BAVOSE-266584 format. One record per residue (C-alpha): residue number from 1; x, y, z. Coordinates in steps of 0.001 Angstrom, whole numbers. Layout:
<tinus>
[tinu NUM,[X,Y,Z]]
...
</tinus>
This chain:
<tinus>
[tinu 1,[0,0,0]]
[tinu 2,[1279,3445,-872]]
[tinu 3,[999,5686,2207]]
[tinu 4,[920,8814,107]]
[tinu 5,[-2457,7876,-1377]]
[tinu 6,[-3739,7094,2124]]
[tinu 7,[-2613,10544,3313]]
[tinu 8,[-4364,12200,376]]
[tinu 9,[-7564,10217,986]]
[tinu 10,[-7659,10823,4761]]
[tinu 11,[-6878,14515,4244]]
[tinu 12,[-9691,14896,1712]]
[tinu 13,[-12145,13089,4013]]
[tinu 14,[-11257,15374,6946]]
[tinu 15,[-11749,18468,4809]]
[tinu 16,[-15097,17195,3482]]
[tinu 17,[-16340,16280,6978]]
[tinu 18,[-15537,19762,8285]]
[tinu 19,[-17187,21478,5337]]
[tinu 20,[-20225,19165,5302]]
[tinu 21,[-20896,19636,9021]]
[tinu 22,[-20563,23404,8944]]
[tinu 23,[-17225,23932,10643]]
[tinu 24,[-18065,22136,13889]]
[tinu 25,[-14388,21640,14745]]
[tinu 26,[-13527,25295,14333]]
[tinu 27,[-11577,24881,11100]]
[tinu 28,[-9130,22359,12659]]
[tinu 29,[-10109,19434,10427]]
[tinu 30,[-9651,21521,7292]]
[tinu 31,[-6109,22510,8235]]
[tinu 32,[-5069,19071,9490]]
[tinu 33,[-6661,17498,6407]]
[tinu 34,[-4785,19967,4231]]
[tinu 35,[-1507,19095,5961]]
[tinu 36,[-2111,15386,5371]]
[tinu 37,[-3122,15934,1740]]
[tinu 38,[-112,18190,1109]]
[tinu 39,[2235,15634,2635]]
[tinu 40,[687,12890,514]]
[tinu 41,[924,14987,-2656]]
[tinu 42,[4577,15851,-2037]]
[tinu 43,[5306,12206,-1259]]
[tinu 44,[3709,11200,-4558]]
[tinu 45,[5729,13806,-6467]]
[tinu 46,[8930,12551,-4863]]
[tinu 47,[7845,8889,-5134]]
[tinu 48,[8822,8535,-1490]]
[tinu 49,[6259,7425,1130]]
[tinu 50,[8642,8289,3981]]
[tinu 51,[8928,11900,2783]]
[tinu 52,[5120,12178,2549]]
[tinu 53,[4629,10834,6082]]
[tinu 54,[7384,13058,7453]]
[tinu 55,[6065,16235,5797]]
[tinu 56,[2473,15522,6858]]
[tinu 57,[3590,14803,10428]]
[tinu 58,[5669,17959,10707]]
[tinu 59,[2887,20144,9275]]
[tinu 60,[300,18666,11678]]
[tinu 61,[2553,19103,14709]]
[tinu 62,[3431,22686,13742]]
[tinu 63,[-245,23529,13265]]
[tinu 64,[-1302,21995,16589]]
[tinu 65,[1627,23513,18512]]
[tinu 66,[1670,27002,16984]]
[tinu 67,[-931,27685,14331]]
[tinu 68,[-4045,26538,16195]]
[tinu 69,[-4018,29463,18651]]
[tinu 70,[-3457,31943,15852]]
[tinu 71,[-6299,30521,13730]]
[tinu 72,[-8680,30327,16736]]
[tinu 73,[-8015,33972,17599]]
[tinu 74,[-8973,35038,14074]]
[tinu 75,[-11954,32721,13580]]
[tinu 76,[-13779,33253,16891]]
[tinu 77,[-16532,35827,16915]]
[tinu 78,[-16035,38595,19407]]
[tinu 79,[-18904,39997,21440]]
[tinu 80,[-19764,43480,20280]]
[tinu 81,[-22267,45245,22508]]
[tinu 82,[-25303,46476,20640]]
[tinu 83,[-28619,48129,21343]]
[tinu 84,[-28991,49039,24995]]
[tinu 85,[-25938,46961,26022]]
[tinu 86,[-23766,49474,24183]]
[tinu 87,[-25096,52275,26411]]
[tinu 88,[-23779,50833,29671]]
[tinu 89,[-20763,52839,30799]]
[tinu 90,[-21514,55729,28427]]
[tinu 91,[-21671,59274,29718]]
[tinu 92,[-24693,61447,29148]]
[tinu 93,[-25887,64976,29903]]
[tinu 94,[-29031,65558,31924]]
[tinu 95,[-31602,67387,29778]]
[tinu 96,[-34476,67332,32264]]
[tinu 97,[-33978,67119,36057]]
[tinu 98,[-34170,63605,37507]]
[tinu 99,[-34475,62379,41063]]
[tinu 100,[-35177,59120,42930]]
[tinu 101,[-38947,59044,42271]]
[tinu 102,[-38923,61594,39473]]
[tinu 103,[-37772,60305,36050]]
[tinu 104,[-36051,62798,33818]]
[tinu 105,[-34278,62788,30484]]
[tinu 106,[-30641,62493,29491]]
[tinu 107,[-28862,62742,26177]]
[tinu 108,[-26446,59907,25396]]
[tinu 109,[-24611,60321,22098]]
[tinu 110,[-27318,61818,19877]]
[tinu 111,[-30327,60172,21552]]
[tinu 112,[-32557,61338,24363]]
[tinu 113,[-33500,58688,26940]]
[tinu 114,[-35771,58484,29968]]
[tinu 115,[-33587,58108,33052]]
[tinu 116,[-33701,57574,36806]]
[tinu 117,[-30916,57355,39384]]
[tinu 118,[-29571,53913,40271]]
[tinu 119,[-31257,52578,43451]]
[tinu 120,[-29279,53821,46428]]
[tinu 121,[-28045,56940,44641]]
[tinu 122,[-29967,59946,45827]]
[tinu 123,[-30279,62865,43480]]
[tinu 124,[-31421,65057,42228]]
[tinu 125,[-29395,65489,39055]]
[tinu 126,[-30006,68910,37573]]
[tinu 127,[-29971,69830,33879]]
[tinu 128,[-26430,70018,32545]]
[tinu 129,[-25012,67428,34963]]
[tinu 130,[-22903,64650,33464]]
[tinu 131,[-24020,61138,34446]]
[tinu 132,[-22883,57612,33624]]
[tinu 133,[-25271,54863,32494]]
[tinu 134,[-25113,51994,34994]]
[tinu 135,[-27878,49746,33640]]
[tinu 136,[-30943,49625,31466]]
[tinu 137,[-34433,48681,32624]]
[tinu 138,[-36738,48450,29617]]
[tinu 139,[-36494,51861,27969]]
[tinu 140,[-35293,53616,31111]]
[tinu 141,[-31626,54178,31793]]
[tinu 142,[-30396,53956,35378]]
[tinu 143,[-27619,56469,35948]]
[tinu 144,[-25166,57600,38599]]
</tinus>
């Protein structure tokens, strides 16, 4: 049996499994399959099964030891705050006075929001004061 053909076949199967199942292994099977297929192809070109096995082995070890972290860092989706989550920590300017039991309005970026002080923070906050958004409750911002 020629090991180079086995490397090519196993590499192609790994790539197809990863693609068919929607990248469940985080792109690992594609790269390991590519390393095996490349080793098999080079071994066939050189007519040397030992060279194919050696090249495939080295490529797989290098990917697992070094390349995997680099690929994972680029492939993983990062959490980007959106909607009201993006408001937390933002500074705003009080437009209409707000106090503990008296909602007011603040301007955050270019939007005007209903706001109340965070429980435990006693106001009032007068117009023109700068506040920080601590949390969001429905469509009301809680500020300090």
